VOMIFI-329938 format. One record per residue (C-alpha): residue number from 1; residue in one letter; z, y, x. Coordinates in pm, whole numbers, plus 50000, padded with zeros to 5 digits. Each point is the difference from the previous one (the first is absolute). Layout:
<rec NUM, 'A', <Z, Y, X>>
...
END
This chain:
<rec 1, 'M', <98425, 05126, 45319>>
<rec 2, 'K', <49681, 49806, 50081>>
<rec 3, 'K', <49803, 50328, 49965>>
<rec 4, 'I', <50230, 50178, 50251>>
<rec 5, 'L', <49964, 49715, 50252>>
<rec 6, 'V', <49622, 50012, 49969>>
<rec 7, 'M', <50005, 50376, 50057>>
<rec 8, 'L', <50229, 49957, 50309>>
<rec 9, 'L', <49770, 49730, 50140>>
<rec 10, 'A', <49698, 50222, 49949>>
<rec 11, 'F', <50180, 50289, 50173>>
<rec 12, 'T', <50088, 49775, 50292>>
<rec 13, 'L', <49643, 49879, 50023>>
<rec 14, 'V', <49872, 50363, 50005>>
<rec 15, 'L', <50228, 50084, 50294>>
<rec 16, 'S', <49900, 49683, 50183>>
<rec 17, 'T', <49632, 50063, 49937>>
<rec 18, 'V', <50018, 50360, 50123>>
<rec 19, 'C', <50165, 49891, 50320>>
<rec 20, 'F', <49751, 49727, 50047>>
<rec 21, 'V', <49691, 50207, 49933>>
<rec 22, 'K', <50121, 50275, 50238>>
<rec 23, 'G', <50054, 49722, 50264>>
<rec 24, 'T', <49625, 49923, 49990>>
<rec 25, 'E', <49919, 50366, 50069>>
<rec 26, 'V', <50210, 50044, 50316>>
<rec 27, 'K', <49826, 50199, 50260>>
<rec 28, 'A', <50038, 49994, 50385>>
<rec 29, 'A', <50364, 50055, 50070>>
<rec 30, 'N', <50131, 50223, 50282>>
<rec 31, 'V', <50266, 49857, 50227>>
<rec 32, 'E', <50243, 50248, 50162>>
<rec 33, 'T', <50192, 49905, 50321>>
<rec 34, 'Y', <50230, 50223, 50196>>
<rec 35, 'I', <49901, 49969, 50360>>
<rec 36, 'G', <50229, 50241, 50185>>
<rec 37, 'D', <50068, 50352, 50113>>
<rec 38, 'L', <49815, 50258, 50203>>
<rec 39, 'K', <50235, 50216, 50212>>
<rec 40, 'L', <49895, 50365, 50017>>
<rec 41, 'T', <50041, 50216, 50312>>
<rec 42, 'K', <49888, 50346, 49891>>
<rec 43, 'I', <49865, 50196, 49701>>
<rec 44, 'N', <49685, 50211, 50030>>
<rec 45, 'G', <50013, 49960, 50369>>
<rec 46, 'I', <49725, 50117, 50232>>
<rec 47, 'W', <49750, 49739, 50120>>
<rec 48, 'S', <50149, 49919, 50338>>
<rec 49, 'D', <49921, 49733, 50257>>
<rec 50, 'P', <49916, 49698, 49781>>
<rec 51, 'T', <50174, 49762, 50234>>
<rec 52, 'T', <50346, 50148, 49912>>
<rec 53, 'N', <50029, 49748, 49719>>
<rec 54, 'T', <50066, 50244, 49722>>
<rec 55, 'M', <49987, 49950, 49630>>
<rec 56, 'I', <49935, 50341, 49834>>
<rec 57, 'L', <50055, 50085, 49634>>
<rec 58, 'L', <49748, 50256, 49872>>
<rec 59, 'T', <50050, 50223, 49698>>
<rec 60, 'P', <49742, 50164, 49763>>
<rec 61, 'G', <49748, 50230, 50183>>
<rec 62, 'Q', <50016, 49799, 50325>>
<rec 63, 'S', <49685, 49836, 50132>>
<rec 64, 'L', <49948, 49629, 50101>>
<rec 65, 'N', <49756, 50088, 50278>>
<rec 66, 'A', <50152, 49852, 50318>>
<rec 67, 'L', <49751, 49743, 50134>>
<rec 68, 'Y', <50253, 49821, 50221>>
<rec 69, 'Y', <50248, 49930, 49714>>
<rec 70, 'A', <49993, 49743, 49723>>
<rec 71, 'R', <50041, 50195, 49676>>
<rec 72, 'L', <50048, 49966, 49624>>
<rec 73, 'C', <50033, 50220, 49694>>
<rec 74, 'A', <50204, 49915, 49695>>
<rec 75, 'V', <50047, 50184, 49667>>
<rec 76, 'Y', <50307, 49991, 49787>>
<rec 77, 'D', <49970, 49785, 49684>>
<rec 78, 'S', <50253, 50104, 49741>>
<rec 79, 'A', <49954, 49683, 49802>>
<rec 80, 'A', <50066, 49783, 50298>>
<rec 81, 'G', <50277, 50229, 50136>>
<rec 82, 'C', <49861, 49994, 50352>>
<rec 83, 'Y', <49704, 50105, 50211>>
<rec 84, 'V', <49686, 49788, 49984>>
<rec 85, 'V', <49767, 49973, 50305>>
<rec 86, 'T', <49667, 50147, 49910>>
<rec 87, 'E', <49829, 49993, 50351>>
<rec 88, 'K', <50067, 49824, 50326>>
<rec 89, 'I', <49812, 50114, 50317>>
<rec 90, 'A', <49989, 49798, 50315>>
<rec 91, 'T', <50050, 50162, 50341>>
<rec 92, 'H', <49674, 50129, 50165>>
<rec 93, 'C', <49858, 50059, 49650>>
<rec 94, 'S', <49940, 50359, 49889>>
<rec 95, 'S', <50145, 50148, 49679>>
<rec 96, 'S', <49967, 50320, 49801>>
<rec 97, 'T', <50294, 49914, 49778>>
<rec 98, 'T', <50256, 50274, 49922>>
<rec 99, 'I', <50326, 49886, 49836>>
<rec 100, 'P', <49985, 50113, 49638>>
<rec 101, 'T', <50275, 50138, 49781>>
<rec 102, 'G', <50236, 49717, 49910>>
<rec 103, 'G', <49886, 49808, 50294>>
<rec 104, 'I', <50132, 49891, 50346>>
<rec 105, 'G', <49827, 49882, 50316>>
<rec 106, 'L', <50109, 49776, 50287>>
<rec 107, 'A', <49854, 50008, 50348>>
<rec 108, 'F', <50082, 49731, 50262>>
<rec 109, 'N', <49883, 50005, 50363>>
<rec 110, 'Y', <49730, 49764, 50095>>
<rec 111, 'A', <50188, 49817, 50278>>
<rec 112, 'P', <50299, 49885, 49797>>
<rec 113, 'I', <50116, 49703, 50203>>
<rec 114, 'S', <49985, 50157, 50344>>
<rec 115, 'G', <50214, 50257, 50175>>
<rec 116, 'N', <50357, 49996, 50125>>
<rec 117, 'S', <50250, 49742, 49901>>
<rec 118, 'Y', <50164, 50190, 49713>>
<rec 119, 'S', <49693, 50143, 49844>>
<rec 120, 'N', <49824, 49670, 50037>>
<rec 121, 'A', <50253, 49818, 49785>>
<rec 122, 'F', <50026, 50292, 49754>>
<rec 123, 'A', <49618, 50031, 49952>>
<rec 124, 'K', <49937, 49629, 50006>>
<rec 125, 'A', <50226, 49958, 49689>>
<rec 126, 'N', <49798, 50280, 49835>>
<rec 127, 'W', <49672, 49843, 50092>>
<rec 128, 'L', <50073, 49661, 49857>>
<rec 129, 'V', <50060, 50171, 49664>>
<rec 130, 'W', <49718, 50256, 50033>>
<rec 131, 'D', <49743, 49730, 50079>>
<rec 132, 'K', <50060, 49844, 49654>>
<rec 133, 'I', <49961, 50321, 49790>>
<rec 134, 'R', <49703, 50015, 49780>>
<rec 135, 'V', <49871, 50251, 49741>>
<rec 136, 'G', <50195, 49965, 49679>>
<rec 137, 'D', <50338, 49909, 50179>>
<rec 138, 'K', <50311, 50184, 49904>>
<rec 139, 'L', <50205, 50229, 50223>>
<rec 140, 'T', <50354, 50112, 49925>>
<rec 141, 'L', <50177, 50270, 50211>>
<rec 142, 'S', <50359, 49987, 50122>>
<rec 143, 'G', <50178, 50260, 50222>>
<rec 144, 'V', <49718, 50250, 49949>>
<rec 145, 'D', <50040, 50346, 49856>>
<rec 146, 'L', <49651, 50117, 49899>>
<rec 147, 'T', <50119, 50333, 49866>>
<rec 148, 'N', <50157, 50108, 50327>>
<rec 149, 'K', <49768, 49785, 50207>>
<rec 150, 'T', <50270, 49817, 50191>>
<rec 151, 'L', <50066, 49642, 50108>>
<rec 152, 'S', <50322, 49818, 50047>>
<rec 153, 'V', <49973, 49930, 50377>>
<rec 154, 'S', <50230, 50052, 50304>>
<rec 155, 'G', <49991, 49964, 50373>>
<rec 156, 'T', <49714, 50048, 50249>>
<rec 157, 'W', <49668, 49834, 49926>>
<rec 158, 'A', <49890, 49709, 50229>>
<rec 159, 'S', <50357, 49939, 50115>>
<rec 160, 'A', <50268, 49762, 49876>>
<rec 161, 'S', <50176, 50292, 49839>>
<rec 162, 'F', <49731, 50058, 49740>>
<rec 163, 'V', <50083, 49875, 49645>>
<rec 164, 'S', <49771, 50040, 49703>>
<rec 165, 'N', <50147, 49972, 49648>>
<rec 166, 'A', <49680, 50156, 49864>>
<rec 167, 'L', <49822, 49700, 49853>>
<rec 168, 'V', <49685, 49920, 49804>>
<rec 169, 'K', <50058, 49675, 49809>>
<rec 170, 'V', <49677, 49812, 49949>>
<rec 171, 'T', <49910, 49767, 49725>>
<rec 172, 'T', <49661, 49829, 50019>>
<rec 173, 'V', <49806, 49958, 49672>>
<rec 174, 'R', <49738, 49719, 50012>>
<rec 175, 'D', <49767, 49851, 49740>>
<rec 176, 'D', <50113, 49639, 49984>>
<rec 177, 'A', <49667, 49907, 49833>>
<rec 178, 'A', <49789, 50128, 50291>>
<rec 179, 'P', <49727, 49750, 50076>>
<rec 180, 'K', <50102, 49730, 50257>>
<rec 181, 'T', <49789, 49952, 50309>>
<rec 182, 'P', <50011, 49728, 50281>>
<rec 183, 'F', <50217, 50255, 50193>>
<rec 184, 'T', <50255, 50036, 49719>>
<rec 185, 'G', <50331, 49846, 50120>>
<rec 186, 'K', <49888, 50031, 50359>>
<rec 187, 'K', <50188, 50231, 50243>>
<rec 188, 'I', <49774, 50197, 50238>>
<rec 189, 'V', <50139, 50180, 50306>>
<rec 190, 'C', <49782, 50255, 50181>>
<rec 191, 'M', <50081, 50048, 50366>>
<rec 192, 'G', <49823, 50274, 50198>>
<rec 193, 'D', <50005, 50357, 50123>>
<rec 194, 'S', <49968, 50333, 49815>>
<rec 195, 'V', <49674, 49885, 49846>>
<rec 196, 'T', <50197, 49747, 49811>>
<rec 197, 'V', <50291, 50234, 49918>>
<rec 198, 'G', <49760, 50258, 49844>>
<rec 199, 'G', <49712, 50017, 49768>>
<rec 200, 'G', <50140, 49800, 49716>>
<rec 201, 'W', <49799, 49681, 50057>>
<rec 202, 'T', <50293, 49773, 49985>>
<rec 203, 'E', <50094, 50146, 49653>>
<rec 204, 'A', <49645, 49960, 49894>>
<rec 205, 'I', <50020, 49624, 50070>>
<rec 206, 'S', <50318, 49972, 49810>>
<rec 207, 'N', <49866, 50193, 49699>>
<rec 208, 'T', <49660, 49819, 49994>>
<rec 209, 'F', <50120, 49646, 50046>>
<rec 210, 'N', <50340, 50012, 49819>>
<rec 211, 'T', <50197, 49887, 50305>>
<rec 212, 'E', <50283, 50107, 50232>>
<rec 213, 'V', <49886, 50183, 50317>>
<rec 214, 'I', <50248, 50123, 50262>>
<rec 215, 'N', <49879, 50282, 50230>>
<rec 216, 'S', <50153, 49921, 50339>>
<rec 217, 'G', <49788, 50232, 50212>>
<rec 218, 'F', <50132, 50208, 50294>>
<rec 219, 'G', <49835, 50321, 50090>>
<rec 220, 'G', <49884, 50012, 50364>>
<rec 221, 'D', <50077, 49636, 50071>>
<rec 222, 'T', <49800, 49752, 50197>>
<rec 223, 'S', <49952, 49638, 49910>>
<rec 224, 'T', <50209, 49877, 50303>>
<rec 225, 'N', <50296, 50240, 49941>>
<rec 226, 'Y', <49998, 49901, 49618>>
<rec 227, 'Y', <49989, 49627, 50089>>
<rec 228, 'N', <50279, 50023, 50253>>
<rec 229, 'Y', <50242, 50230, 49820>>
<rec 230, 'R', <49918, 50024, 49626>>
<rec 231, 'Y', <49835, 49674, 49886>>
<rec 232, 'Q', <50313, 49802, 49922>>
<rec 233, 'T', <50164, 50277, 49793>>
<rec 234, 'H', <49695, 50155, 49832>>
<rec 235, 'V', <49774, 49697, 49947>>
<rec 236, 'A', <50173, 49666, 50032>>
<rec 237, 'A', <50316, 50107, 49821>>
<rec 238, 'H', <49789, 50059, 49679>>
<rec 239, 'N', <49878, 49645, 50008>>
<rec 240, 'P', <49648, 50095, 49904>>
<rec 241, 'D', <49715, 49791, 49868>>
<rec 242, 'I', <49732, 50232, 50140>>
<rec 243, 'V', <50011, 50231, 50300>>
<rec 244, 'F', <49767, 50289, 50082>>
<rec 245, 'V', <49963, 50076, 50369>>
<rec 246, 'E', <49857, 50349, 50068>>
<rec 247, 'F', <50026, 50131, 50362>>
<rec 248, 'G', <49762, 50125, 50261>>
<rec 249, 'I', <49975, 50382, 50048>>
<rec 250, 'N', <50344, 50042, 50164>>
<rec 251, 'D', <49945, 49691, 50214>>
<rec 252, 'A', <49672, 50115, 50128>>
<rec 253, 'L', <50135, 50353, 50088>>
<rec 254, 'T', <50302, 49837, 50168>>
<rec 255, 'Y', <49799, 49760, 50222>>
<rec 256, 'K', <49767, 50277, 50139>>
<rec 257, 'G', <49678, 49804, 50031>>
<rec 258, 'T', <50135, 49694, 50183>>
<rec 259, 'A', <49863, 49647, 49937>>
<rec 260, 'A', <50369, 49879, 50026>>
<rec 261, 'G', <50078, 50216, 49702>>
<rec 262, 'I', <49741, 49832, 49787>>
<rec 263, 'E', <50140, 49657, 50104>>
<rec 264, 'T', <50354, 50105, 49918>>
<rec 265, 'Y', <49891, 50116, 49666>>
<rec 266, 'R', <49807, 49674, 49937>>
<rec 267, 'N', <50295, 49789, 50095>>
<rec 268, 'T', <50242, 50201, 49783>>
<rec 269, 'L', <49778, 49944, 49700>>
<rec 270, 'R', <50003, 49628, 50080>>
<rec 271, 'N', <50374, 50007, 50009>>
<rec 272, 'I', <50024, 50183, 49672>>
<rec 273, 'Y', <49766, 49759, 49841>>
<rec 274, 'Q', <50198, 49698, 50127>>
<rec 275, 'K', <50323, 50144, 49876>>
<rec 276, 'N', <49855, 50073, 49660>>
<rec 277, 'T', <49860, 49651, 49972>>
<rec 278, 'A', <50332, 49844, 50113>>
<rec 279, 'M', <50172, 50156, 49702>>
<rec 280, 'G', <49721, 49895, 49764>>
<rec 281, 'A', <49839, 50347, 49960>>
<rec 282, 'T', <49628, 50065, 49990>>
<rec 283, 'T', <49878, 50264, 50248>>
<rec 284, 'I', <49743, 50267, 49919>>
<rec 285, 'F', <49895, 50194, 50306>>
<rec 286, 'M', <49868, 50358, 49934>>
<rec 287, 'T', <49866, 50247, 50246>>
<rec 288, 'P', <50084, 50373, 49968>>
<rec 289, 'N', <49757, 50284, 49958>>
<rec 290, 'N', <49802, 50164, 50278>>
<rec 291, 'I', <50149, 50324, 50156>>
<rec 292, 'N', <49864, 50333, 50116>>
<rec 293, 'I', <49909, 49905, 50352>>
<rec 294, 'S', <49944, 50364, 50103>>
<rec 295, 'M', <50373, 50076, 49958>>
<rec 296, 'Y', <50098, 49752, 50278>>
<rec 297, 'D', <49970, 50000, 50371>>
<rec 298, 'G', <49730, 49729, 50070>>
<rec 299, 'S', <50027, 49996, 50376>>
<rec 300, 'S', <50206, 49680, 50006>>
<rec 301, 'Y', <49733, 49807, 49811>>
<rec 302, 'S', <49691, 50038, 50223>>
<rec 303, 'A', <49980, 49625, 50054>>
<rec 304, 'Y', <49914, 49967, 49633>>
<rec 305, 'G', <49777, 50300, 49975>>
<rec 306, 'G', <50285, 50218, 49858>>
<rec 307, 'L', <50277, 49973, 49746>>
<rec 308, 'Q', <49760, 49896, 49720>>
<rec 309, 'G', <49863, 49715, 50199>>
<rec 310, 'Y', <50359, 49889, 50081>>
<rec 311, 'L', <50104, 50007, 49631>>
<rec 312, 'D', <49683, 49793, 49918>>
<rec 313, 'A', <50096, 49740, 50257>>
<rec 314, 'F', <50364, 50021, 49915>>
<rec 315, 'L', <49973, 49948, 49622>>
<rec 316, 'Q', <49744, 49729, 50052>>
<rec 317, 'A', <50303, 49802, 50137>>
<rec 318, 'M', <50153, 50001, 49653>>
<rec 319, 'E', <49686, 49853, 49853>>
<rec 320, 'D', <49993, 49743, 50282>>
<rec 321, 'V', <50357, 49889, 49913>>
<rec 322, 'A', <49921, 49982, 49628>>
<rec 323, 'N', <49698, 49784, 50078>>
<rec 324, 'E', <50204, 49788, 50238>>
<rec 325, 'Y', <50250, 49903, 49737>>
<rec 326, 'G', <49753, 50009, 49703>>
<rec 327, 'C', <50218, 50258, 49817>>
<rec 328, 'H', <49915, 50295, 49780>>
<rec 329, 'F', <49869, 50324, 50156>>
<rec 330, 'I', <49924, 50344, 49852>>
<rec 331, 'N', <49800, 50212, 50237>>
<rec 332, 'I', <50081, 50362, 49899>>
<rec 333, 'Y', <49900, 50120, 50354>>
<rec 334, 'E', <49648, 49867, 49964>>
<rec 335, 'M', <49965, 50184, 49669>>
<rec 336, 'W', <50105, 50331, 50152>>
<rec 337, 'R', <49761, 49946, 50302>>
<rec 338, 'T', <49701, 49898, 49782>>
<rec 339, 'N', <50033, 50288, 49758>>
<rec 340, 'N', <50112, 50271, 50260>>
<rec 341, 'Y', <50313, 50084, 49803>>
<rec 342, 'A', <50174, 50149, 50309>>
<rec 343, 'P', <50084, 50277, 50052>>
<rec 344, 'T', <49885, 50129, 49651>>
<rec 345, 'Y', <50244, 49794, 49811>>
<rec 346, 'L', <50306, 50047, 50225>>
<rec 347, 'I', <50286, 50240, 49931>>
<rec 348, 'D', <50065, 50010, 50373>>
<rec 349, 'G', <49882, 49799, 50294>>
<rec 350, 'T', <50127, 49673, 49860>>
<rec 351, 'H', <50087, 49985, 49631>>
<rec 352, 'P', <49748, 49969, 49712>>
<rec 353, 'T', <49974, 50272, 49733>>
<rec 354, 'S', <50050, 49904, 49634>>
<rec 355, 'Y', <49625, 49920, 49982>>
<rec 356, 'G', <50022, 49781, 50311>>
<rec 357, 'Y', <50294, 49806, 49870>>
<rec 358, 'A', <49818, 49955, 49667>>
<rec 359, 'R', <49713, 49835, 50181>>
<rec 360, 'N', <50252, 49774, 50188>>
<rec 361, 'I', <50158, 49912, 49666>>
<rec 362, 'E', <49663, 49916, 49842>>
<rec 363, 'K', <49928, 49762, 50279>>
<rec 364, 'I', <50342, 49835, 50011>>
<rec 365, 'L', <50009, 49935, 49623>>
<rec 366, 'A', <49644, 49872, 49995>>
<rec 367, 'Y', <50086, 49762, 50289>>
<rec 368, 'L', <50316, 49870, 49816>>
<rec 369, 'E', <49812, 49955, 49670>>
<rec 370, 'E', <49725, 49800, 50171>>
<rec 371, 'N', <50245, 49781, 50191>>
<rec 372, 'K', <50299, 49993, 49769>>
<rec 373, 'Y', <50002, 49629, 49938>>
<rec 374, 'D', <49963, 49902, 50362>>
<rec 375, 'I', <50271, 50250, 50112>>
<rec 376, 'C', <50241, 49888, 49729>>
<rec 377, 'G', <49919, 49624, 50047>>
<rec 378, 'V', <49930, 49940, 49635>>
<rec 379, 'S', <49710, 49858, 49801>>
<rec 380, 'A', <49717, 50238, 49918>>
<rec 381, 'D', <49996, 49878, 49640>>
<rec 382, 'P', <50298, 49990, 49760>>
<rec 383, 'T', <50122, 49661, 49877>>
<rec 384, 'E', <50157, 50136, 49690>>
<rec 385, 'L', <50023, 50309, 49777>>
<rec 386, 'T', <50305, 50229, 50030>>
<rec 387, 'V', <50082, 50279, 49758>>
<rec 388, 'K', <50111, 50345, 50108>>
<rec 389, 'S', <50369, 50070, 49971>>
<rec 390, 'G', <50087, 50222, 49706>>
<rec 391, 'S', <49686, 49894, 49800>>
<rec 392, 'G', <50205, 49817, 49743>>
<rec 393, 'I', <49776, 49692, 50040>>
<rec 394, 'S', <50132, 49667, 50114>>
<rec 395, 'I', <49844, 49672, 50106>>
<rec 396, 'E', <50172, 49712, 49837>>
<rec 397, 'G', <49832, 49684, 50117>>
<rec 398, 'S', <49648, 50019, 49862>>
<rec 399, 'L', <50087, 50279, 49751>>
<rec 400, 'L', <49966, 50374, 50062>>
<rec 401, 'T', <50264, 50154, 49778>>
<rec 402, 'G', <50112, 50364, 49936>>
<rec 403, 'V', <49638, 50121, 49953>>
<rec 404, 'G', <49989, 50290, 49757>>
<rec 405, 'E', <49775, 50062, 49703>>
<rec 406, 'S', <49649, 50145, 50034>>
<rec 407, 'V', <49986, 49946, 50373>>
<rec 408, 'S', <49646, 50024, 50146>>
<rec 409, 'V', <49863, 49761, 50259>>
<rec 410, 'D', <50004, 50262, 50278>>
<rec 411, 'S', <50354, 50108, 49913>>
<rec 412, 'L', <50125, 49640, 50012>>
<rec 413, 'K', <49830, 49931, 50336>>
<rec 414, 'A', <50161, 50312, 50139>>
<rec 415, 'Q', <50348, 49845, 49935>>
<rec 416, 'F', <49962, 49747, 50286>>
<rec 417, 'N', <50048, 50048, 50374>>
<rec 418, 'E', <49677, 49818, 50072>>
<rec 419, 'D', <49669, 50178, 50025>>
<rec 420, 'A', <49815, 50005, 49668>>
<rec 421, 'G', <49709, 49812, 50166>>
<rec 422, 'Y', <50211, 49690, 50002>>
<rec 423, 'I', <50078, 50022, 49623>>
<rec 424, 'S', <49789, 49899, 49700>>
<rec 425, 'V', <50100, 50015, 49631>>
<rec 426, 'R', <49863, 49751, 49750>>
<rec 427, 'N', <50026, 50017, 49614>>
<rec 428, 'A', <50122, 49723, 49779>>
<rec 429, 'G', <49656, 49841, 50007>>
<rec 430, 'G', <49985, 49980, 50369>>
<rec 431, 'A', <49746, 50276, 50054>>
<rec 432, 'E', <50074, 50250, 50279>>
<rec 433, 'I', <50048, 50358, 49879>>
<rec 434, 'T', <50002, 50320, 50209>>
<rec 435, 'S', <50093, 50247, 49726>>
<rec 436, 'G', <50174, 50019, 49666>>
<rec 437, 'T', <50347, 49907, 49883>>
<rec 438, 'V', <50190, 49698, 50126>>
<rec 439, 'G', <50173, 49765, 49752>>
<rec 440, 'T', <50246, 49708, 49995>>
<rec 441, 'T', <49830, 49675, 50121>>
<rec 442, 'F', <49765, 50200, 50231>>
<rec 443, 'T', <50031, 49887, 50353>>
<rec 444, 'V', <50038, 50195, 50332>>
<rec 445, 'N', <49856, 49801, 50281>>
<rec 446, 'L', <50029, 50014, 50385>>
<rec 447, 'V', <49648, 49948, 50135>>
<rec 448, 'V', <49939, 49923, 50359>>
<rec 449, 'G', <49652, 49927, 50135>>
<rec 450, 'G', <49873, 49965, 49643>>
<rec 451, 'S', <50253, 49745, 49898>>
<rec 452, 'V', <50302, 50041, 49770>>
<rec 453, 'I', <50309, 49922, 50205>>
<rec 454, 'K', <50259, 50075, 49742>>
<rec 455, 'S', <49991, 50096, 49626>>
<rec 456, 'Y', <50259, 50176, 49785>>
<rec 457, 'S', <49993, 50025, 49621>>
<rec 458, 'V', <50077, 50347, 49862>>
<rec 459, 'V', <50289, 50031, 49758>>
<rec 460, 'I', <50044, 50324, 49791>>
<rec 461, 'A', <50308, 50006, 49787>>
<rec 462, 'G', <49910, 49982, 49628>>
<rec 463, 'D', <49630, 49949, 50069>>
<rec 464, 'V', <49946, 49647, 49868>>
<rec 465, 'T', <49643, 50049, 49893>>
<rec 466, 'G', <49883, 50094, 50352>>
<rec 467, 'D', <49850, 50339, 49922>>
<rec 468, 'G', <50235, 50196, 50219>>
<rec 469, 'V', <50193, 50178, 49723>>
<rec 470, 'V', <50268, 49909, 49749>>
<rec 471, 'S', <49871, 50011, 49643>>
<rec 472, 'G', <50037, 49843, 49653>>
<rec 473, 'A', <49775, 49715, 50124>>
<rec 474, 'D', <50274, 49903, 50248>>
<rec 475, 'Y', <50264, 50006, 49723>>
<rec 476, 'I', <49789, 49769, 49779>>
<rec 477, 'L', <49929, 49763, 50294>>
<rec 478, 'V', <50363, 49977, 50099>>
<rec 479, 'K', <50092, 49924, 49635>>
<rec 480, 'S', <49735, 49728, 49989>>
<rec 481, 'A', <50143, 49846, 50319>>
<rec 482, 'I', <50349, 49986, 49856>>
<rec 483, 'S', <49864, 49825, 49691>>
<rec 484, 'G', <49819, 49756, 50214>>
<rec 485, 'T', <49646, 50078, 49878>>
<rec 486, 'V', <49883, 50117, 50345>>
<rec 487, 'S', <50093, 49892, 50345>>
<rec 488, 'L', <50038, 50263, 50286>>
<rec 489, 'N', <49914, 49949, 50374>>
<rec 490, 'T', <50258, 50072, 50267>>
<rec 491, 'P', <49917, 50363, 50057>>
<rec 492, 'C', <49995, 50078, 49636>>
<rec 493, 'V', <50336, 49829, 49951>>
<rec 494, 'K', <50138, 50208, 50288>>
<rec 495, 'A', <49857, 50313, 49846>>
<rec 496, 'A', <50178, 49922, 49668>>
<rec 497, 'D', <50324, 49861, 50143>>
<rec 498, 'F', <50210, 50320, 49991>>
<rec 499, 'D', <50332, 49819, 49978>>
<rec 500, 'G', <49929, 49780, 50297>>
<rec 501, 'S', <50049, 49675, 49817>>
<rec 502, 'G', <49686, 49847, 50151>>
<rec 503, 'D', <49832, 49972, 49662>>
<rec 504, 'V', <49889, 50218, 49706>>
<rec 505, 'S', <50280, 50052, 49744>>
<rec 506, 'S', <50094, 50212, 49703>>
<rec 507, 'S', <50179, 50249, 50227>>
<rec 508, 'D', <49685, 50043, 50196>>
<rec 509, 'Y', <49827, 50071, 49668>>
<rec 510, 'M', <50257, 50274, 49940>>
<rec 511, 'Y', <49923, 50161, 50332>>
<rec 512, 'I', <49630, 50012, 49928>>
<rec 513, 'R', <50073, 50141, 49656>>
<rec 514, 'T', <50226, 50269, 50153>>
<rec 515, 'L', <49733, 50093, 50247>>
<rec 516, 'L', <49746, 50053, 49725>>
<rec 517, 'S', <50252, 50214, 49793>>
<rec 518, 'K', <50039, 50244, 50283>>
END
């Protein structure tokens, strides 16, 4: 009977140990969240006026080449039982993608939250979902017959009679272990015109800095019109922490070379800043790109030496307001003027090509990286170490538990959200090491300005000797600790304490023995 009990105990220990060991090897986990439906209006439709607020489903062989539409391609994944997004293309950006066999495409007009009252509401709901889609997300079709290429729709488009039961259900898939940044947890709203709607720079911010960005741009809008009629619904209602403000081209073309127009623009920007500040949001002013001056009638701008001179003076007003309030300012317009990007890198008289937007994105991301701590109102230096979600590692007071066997110094440093430059690893003798294997009793230290701010002792389950692996030496040491011939320090006790009793016991000895027998 005793022998049977011992065998059952050993079997139980094996199961427990297998689960425990696997727990130390957990990789970054993907979190899936259903975010809503996209309503379809046509299938394989022709590229019509992009302001008609259409959401077109494309089938294999169709091309994603319409510049004035936001587009994506997804391919069916039999294991997932749905389509998975493989490419997402921002409006104004060129594409040579053709929908492959087993794939679908979606195309959405570039002015989704403008138009008449019905299409506005219809497309706005689509846009709020579309704006969140990223490569790797899952799409499930409903009310769609791909064989016959038909959709479940009725009524007349852009009227109250139109009903779409053709849906694309969207599930976001995010890596919950993605590195945290000062922007993580902050909500950014981008208000502006078509230069904000298009080009994909808002998504680039979201992807680069692991944060939520809402694109609230309106194609063709001026700062004053936006402030008067859209600000409350499309900015304030989101309760943002940071607001990008990008206007200028449409304002300048509307005011036709008048000094009063510049002053109106200046005062509107002041009003926007004050509104943002009143709700606790940080403002980042950003000028648009330069335009192709030769495509516009310059006769109204003679007082400024032509339209280019007026734009120079006009957009200087945004920099003046930024300086007046001491807030953040990204001068895209100056970059375009200095490098003579226009008209070479415009797809028309106003909007950048993919190359032009890429240069904008580089400048925006560089500015945010350089000023991230000030923009987010946080300390430039971390005050404690935090482990990436899904790493399997935990911080328990001054102990770092859940570390797996044979982990290298660089691999361990990579499990933290903080930059590796802030992290040092010291061996059991207190010497800093930059390579090799980490073991129990080694310390991981947060170093700021050359000083150790916090220190955490590594605990590797079963590694009592501190060499980073579980071996017969650990078995012997645990046995000696049980007999009282040796005394273990706190990290080693934690490494041997499989049963959670707080001390080393005979059951822990059995765990070690089981590990070695595997």
